[in-house]
Structures are given as C-alpha cells and as structure tokens.
C-alpha positions as CSV (number, residue, x, y, z in Angstrom):
1,M,-8.1,241.8,100.0
2,K,-7.4,238.8,102.0
3,E,-4.5,240.9,102.6
4,K,-5.6,244.3,103.1
5,M,-8.8,242.2,105.0
6,A,-6.3,240.7,107.4
7,S,-4.6,243.6,108.2
8,Y,-7.8,245.9,108.4
9,L,-9.1,243.4,111.3
10,K,-5.1,243.7,112.8
11,Q,-4.7,247.7,112.9
12,C,-8.3,247.4,114.4
13,M,-7.3,245.1,117.5
14,V,-4.3,246.9,117.8
15,Q,-6.0,250.4,117.6
16,K,-8.7,248.8,120.5
17,T,-11.6,250.2,118.4
18,L,-12.8,246.4,117.7
19,K,-14.7,245.2,120.1
20,I,-15.9,241.5,120.4
21,P,-17.9,239.2,123.0
22,Y,-15.7,236.0,124.3
23,D,-16.3,233.6,122.0
24,S,-13.4,230.1,122.8
25,D,-13.3,229.1,119.0
26,L,-12.3,233.0,118.0
27,I,-10.3,232.8,120.2
28,A,-8.5,229.9,118.8
29,E,-8.9,231.6,114.9
30,L,-7.6,234.7,115.4
31,N,-4.6,233.0,117.8
32,I,-3.5,230.2,114.5
33,E,-4.2,231.8,111.2
34,R,-0.6,232.3,108.8
35,F,0.1,233.1,106.0
36,E,3.3,232.5,104.1
37,L,4.7,234.9,100.9
38,T,4.9,232.8,98.7
39,K,7.7,232.7,95.7
40,D,6.0,235.3,93.9
41,G,5.8,237.8,96.1
42,K,2.1,237.0,97.5
43,I,0.5,236.4,100.5
44,K,-0.8,232.9,101.2
45,F,-3.0,232.4,104.4
46,N,-4.1,228.5,105.8
47,Y,-4.6,227.7,108.9
48,P,-3.5,223.9,110.7
49,E,-4.4,220.6,110.1
50,N,-7.6,219.3,111.4
51,T,-8.8,223.3,112.3
52,H,-10.8,226.1,109.7
53,D,-10.8,229.8,109.8
54,D,-14.7,230.3,109.5
55,K,-15.0,232.3,111.9
56,F,-11.9,234.0,111.8
57,W,-13.1,235.6,108.0
58,A,-16.4,236.3,108.5
59,L,-14.6,238.8,111.0
60,A,-11.9,240.5,108.9
61,L,-15.8,240.9,105.8
62,S,-17.3,242.1,108.7
63,V,-14.9,244.4,109.8
64,A,-13.8,245.3,106.3
65,A,-17.2,246.5,105.5
66,T,-16.8,249.2,108.2
67,R,-14.4,250.9,107.0
68,H,-15.0,255.1,105.8
69,E,-13.8,256.4,102.7
70,T,-10.3,259.3,103.6
71,E,-9.7,262.4,102.2
72,G,-13.0,261.7,99.8
73,K,-10.9,259.1,98.7
74,P,-13.6,255.3,98.3
75,D,-11.8,252.9,100.0
76,S,-10.3,249.7,97.6
77,F,-12.1,247.5,99.5
78,I,-16.0,246.7,97.4
79,F,-17.6,243.6,98.0
80,F,-21.1,242.9,95.5
C-alpha cells in the first residue's frame, strides 16, 4: 500500500498536478525519504536517523485519497 501511495504522490509531482505551499519541513521530508528492495522483493521505506517522515506520509495519504476510478474500474486504494 505504501509503495502505491508513494508512487502516486511522485506521479502527481512529476505531472505538476499537485501544488503545495512552501513548508521547509515537508520539503525536507520529501527529499530524505528512502526505500530499499528487500531480499523477498518487497519495498521497505525508511528515513535517516534523527528525522521523521510523518508529513511525507500524511501528504501521500491525502493525495492517494484524491484518486479517481479509471475506465469504470475502482482504484486499488481503499481506506477504512
């Protein structure tokens, strides 16, 4: 789920469909989020020590909530 949210966030940023006010803490979190591929082929997200990624994931969750159905098929994001 996190991989899909982060990918959609990146897609929105690349396509310039996401506009956010300047927030230095948020910008820092967007720039420090890292991922690694585990031995079993899954993606693990992490961030450097003494930092956090709460704003990154809050933004990713917010953007994911804006996804629409495409061609009559529901998106794979379902939040309860």
